[in-house]
C-alpha positions in Angstrom: 0.1 0.2 0.2 1.3 3.4 -1.0 0.4 6.9 1.2 0.4 9.9 -0.7 3.2 12.3 0.6 3.6 15.9 -0.5 7.2 14.5 -1.4 6.8 11.3 -2.7 4.5 8.2 -2.0 5.5 6.3 1.3 5.2 2.8 1.5 3.1 1.2 4.5 3.3 -2.2 3.4 6.4 -4.8 1.8 6.0 -7.4 -0.1 8.1 -10.3 0.6 9.7 -12.5 -2.2 10.5 -15.2 0.0 13.6 -17.7 -1.0 12.6 -18.4 -4.3 9.6 -17.2 -7.0 10.0 -20.8 -8.4 6.3 -22.1 -8.4 7.3 -26.0 -8.4 9.4 -25.2 -5.0 6.9 -23.8 -3.2 5.1 -26.8 -1.8 8.5 -29.3 -1.4 10.2 -26.2 0.3 6.9 -25.5 2.8 7.4 -29.4 3.8 11.1 -29.6 4.6 10.8 -26.0 6.3 7.7 -26.9 8.3 9.7 -30.4 9.2 12.6 -28.5 10.3 10.4 -25.8 12.0 8.5 -28.5 14.2 11.9 -30.4 15.1 13.2 -26.9 16.4 10.4 -26.2 18.7 10.0 -30.1 19.8 13.9 -29.9 20.6 14.1 -27.1 22.0 10.9 -27.1 24.7 11.4 -30.3 25.4 15.2 -29.4 26.3 13.3 -26.9 28.2 10.4 -28.7 30.1 13.4 -31.6 30.8 15.6 -29.0 32.8 12.3 -27.6 34.5 11.5 -30.9 35.5 14.0 -33.0 36.5 15.9 -31.4 39.8 19.2 -33.1 39.1 19.5 -30.5 35.8 18.8 -27.4 38.4 22.3 -26.2 38.1 23.7 -23.1 36.5 24.8 -25.0 33.3 21.4 -26.5 32.5 19.9 -23.0 33.3 22.1 -21.0 31.4 21.2 -24.2 28.6 17.7 -23.9 28.9 17.5 -19.9 28.2 19.6 -20.7 25.3 16.9 -23.0 23.9 14.3 -20.4 24.8 16.2 -18.0 22.4 16.6 -20.4 19.7 13.0 -21.3 20.0 12.1 -17.2 20.0 14.6 -16.7 17.0 13.2 -19.3 15.1 9.3 -18.4 15.4 10.1 -14.8 14.6 10.9 -16.0 10.6 9.8 -19.4 9.8 5.9 -19.3 10.6 5.6 -16.3 8.6 8.0 -18.0 5.4 5.9 -20.9 5.8 2.5 -19.1 5.2 4.2 -17.4 2.1 5.0 -20.7 0.6 1.3 -21.4 0.1 -0.5 -17.8 -0.4 -0.3 -15.5 -2.9 -0.1 -12.5 -0.7 2.9 -11.7 0.4 2.2 -8.4 1.9 3.8 -7.6 5.0 2.6 -4.1 6.9 5.8 -1.8 8.1 4.3 -2.2 11.9 4.8 -6.0 11.4 7.8 -5.5 9.6 9.5 -3.7 11.8 8.2 -6.5 14.8 9.7 -8.9 13.1 13.0 -7.6 13.1 13.0 -6.3 16.6 12.0 -10.0 18.3 14.4 -11.6 15.5 17.3 -8.9 16.8 16.9 -9.3 20.3 16.9 -13.0 20.4 19.8 -13.1 18.5 21.7 -10.5 20.4 20.8 -12.3 23.5 22.2 -15.4 22.3 25.7 -13.7 22.1 25.7 -12.7 25.9 24.4 -16.2 26.7 27.3 -18.0 25.0 29.6 -15.5 26.8 27.9 -16.7 30.3 28.3 -20.4 29.1 32.1 -19.8 28.1 32.6 -18.0 31.7 30.5 -20.9 33.4 32.7 -23.8 31.9 36.0 -21.6 32.7 34.9 -21.7 36.4 33.6 -25.2 36.2 36.9 -26.6 34.9 39.9 -24.3 35.8 38.6 -23.5 39.3 36.1 -26.6 40.2 36.1 -25.7 44.2 35.2 -22.3 43.8 32.4 -23.4 41.6 29.5 -23.7 43.9 30.7 -20.3 45.5 31.1 -18.0 42.3 28.5 -19.8 40.2 25.4 -20.0 42.4 21.9 -20.0 40.9 21.4 -16.1 42.2 24.6 -15.0 40.2 23.6 -17.0 37.2 20.3 -15.7 37.0 22.1 -12.2 37.1 24.1 -12.9 34.8 21.2 -14.4 32.6 18.9 -10.8 33.3 22.1 -8.8 32.3 22.0 -11.0 29.0 18.3 -10.5 28.2 18.3 -6.6 29.1 21.1 -5.8 26.8 19.9 -8.3 23.8 16.2 -6.6 23.9 17.6 -3.1 24.5 20.4 -2.7 21.9 17.9 -3.3 18.7 15.6 -0.7 20.2 18.0 1.7 19.1 18.0 0.0 15.4 14.5 0.3 15.6 14.1 4.0 16.4 16.5 4.6 13.7 14.8 2.6 11.2 11.2 4.6 11.9 13.4 8.0 10.6 13.5 6.2 7.5 10.9 6.6 4.6 10.5 4.0 1.9 9.3 5.0 -1.6 11.6 3.4 -4.1 9.8 0.2 -4.0 7.8 -1.9 -1.7 9.5 -5.2 -3.1 11.8 -6.9 -0.1 13.9 -9.6 -1.8 14.2 -11.6 1.4 12.1 -14.4 3.2 12.0 -11.9 6.3 12.4 -8.0 6.8 15.9 -8.3 7.5 17.4 -5.0 8.1 20.1 -4.4 5.6 17.2 -5.3 3.2 15.2 -2.5 4.4 18.2 0.2 3.8 18.1 -1.1 0.2 14.5 0.4 -0.7 14.8 3.5 1.4 14.4 6.9 -0.1 16.0 8.4 3.1 20.0 8.3 3.0 20.4 5.0 5.4 24.5 5.6 5.7 24.2 6.6 9.7 21.7 3.7 10.0 24.3 1.2 8.1 27.7 2.9 10.1 25.6 2.0 13.2 24.9 -1.5 12.6 28.7 -2.1 11.1 30.2 -0.5 14.4 27.6 -2.3 16.9 27.8 -5.1 15.3 31.9 -5.2 15.1 32.0 -4.5 18.8 29.6 -6.9 20.0 30.5 -9.7 18.0 33.9 -9.2 18.5 33.8 -8.5 22.7 31.8 -11.4 22.9 33.4 -13.6 20.6 37.1 -12.8 21.9 35.7 -13.5 25.4 34.4 -16.9 24.5 37.9 -17.6 22.8 39.9 -16.6 26.1 37.8 -18.6 28.2 37.9 -21.5 26.1 41.7 -21.4 25.8 42.2 -21.2 29.9 40.0 -24.1 29.6 41.6 -26.1 27.2 45.2 -25.8 28.9 43.2 -26.7 32.0 42.0 -30.1 30.5 45.1 -30.8 29.0 46.7 -30.8 32.7 43.8 -33.1 34.1 45.7 -36.4 34.8 42.2 -38.8 35.1 41.8 -40.2 31.1 38.0 -39.7 32.3 37.7 -36.0 33.8 39.8 -34.9 30.5 37.0 -37.0 27.9 33.9 -35.6 30.1 35.1 -32.2 29.7 36.7 -31.6 26.2 33.0 -33.4 25.4 31.3 -30.5 27.2 33.5 -28.0 25.6 33.4 -29.1 21.8 29.5 -29.0 21.9 30.0 -25.2 23.0 32.7 -24.3 20.5 30.7 -25.9 17.5 27.7 -23.8 18.3 29.6 -21.0 18.7 31.4 -21.5 15.8 28.2 -22.1 13.5 26.4 -18.9 15.4 29.4 -16.4 14.7 30.5 -17.7 11.7 27.2 -16.3 9.9 26.9 -13.4 11.8 30.2 -12.3 10.5 29.6 -12.7 6.8 26.0 -11.5 7.4 27.0 -8.2 9.2 30.5 -7.4 9.7 31.4 -8.4 5.8 30.0 -6.0 3.6 28.1 -7.9 1.0 28.3 -6.5 -2.3 28.0 -8.3 -6.2 27.9 -11.8 -6.1 28.3 -12.1 -2.3 24.6 -10.6 -1.9 23.2 -14.0 -3.6 24.6 -15.7 -0.6 22.9 -13.7 2.2 20.0 -15.4 2.0 21.9 -18.9 2.6 24.0 -17.6 5.6 20.3 -15.9 6.9 18.8 -19.4 6.4 21.5 -20.9 8.4 21.3 -18.8 11.0 17.6 -18.1 11.8 16.4 -21.8 10.9 19.5 -24.3 11.0 21.0 -23.1 13.9 18.0 -23.2 16.2 17.0 -26.5 14.9 21.2 -27.7 15.8 21.8 -26.3 19.1 19.4 -28.5 21.3 20.7 -31.9 19.8 24.3 -30.8 19.8 23.8 -30.0 23.5 21.9 -32.7 24.1 22.9 -36.0 22.3 26.2 -36.6 23.9 24.9 -35.3 27.1 24.6 -38.1 29.9 22.9 -35.6 32.1 20.3 -34.5 29.6 19.5 -38.5 28.3 19.3 -40.1 32.0 16.5 -37.1 32.7 14.8 -37.9 30.1 15.1 -41.7 30.6 13.8 -41.2 34.2 10.7 -39.0 32.6 10.1 -41.8 30.4 10.1 -44.3 33.5 8.3 -42.2 35.9 5.3 -42.0 32.8 5.3 -45.8 32.8 
């Protein structure tokens, strides 16, 4: 929809083109992403339920893991349901308010996840490098405080970008060549000069990603040296198993975010952005509960106890 303005025609609704405009791929892609989304939600919500239900998992490590699962569920739910609707619908219109809301929910979840991964790295650092002090340093109260800070920063930071987004007007086109309201795509169709917005996106993305990523790397460097010093083969194996899952999740998450928001996209590289976006909005939330759970004896044990109780 276009609203008449004294200067130009201002867009109040956008058209999302989706992943592809090929008619023959719409139904197959709908089925694929429906299965992925249902698996994502079952995996993350089941993990949250297990941690809440089993007293053995009422520890800082699993409280953090449950919070990460919640952030993943929010991240996936901000994008996938709308994309599924567009696969089967001819009406791909989305209002400006819905567009900004979708961006805010996703950005808040992604920002929160950055800081949650830092807290998880710190938790493993204390648990492995200072095991005797762990119950004192990582108390449940302190863990909840760290979680609160992560969520507060995660939800406050995107508000700055949303407020700056509201200063833009859109009159060049109302077509977003993407499957969700990604902020860089909105800049492309803005009539207002978005250079200030883009500069702040770049600066804050570099700062947050660099700060959180380096904190994680430093924490796990200390952890790795502590693991190598352990005399017990069983202790080394357990510590390495836990940390390797965390590092795999961190690598997947930060790798795709870096390519999207730190690397300036241009030319043929822009065609890869949809794939990067699919990976961090849909695939990573799918993988995380399985990365953290499949080799985790405590989670598997909790699942078995729940099953035996219900039999």
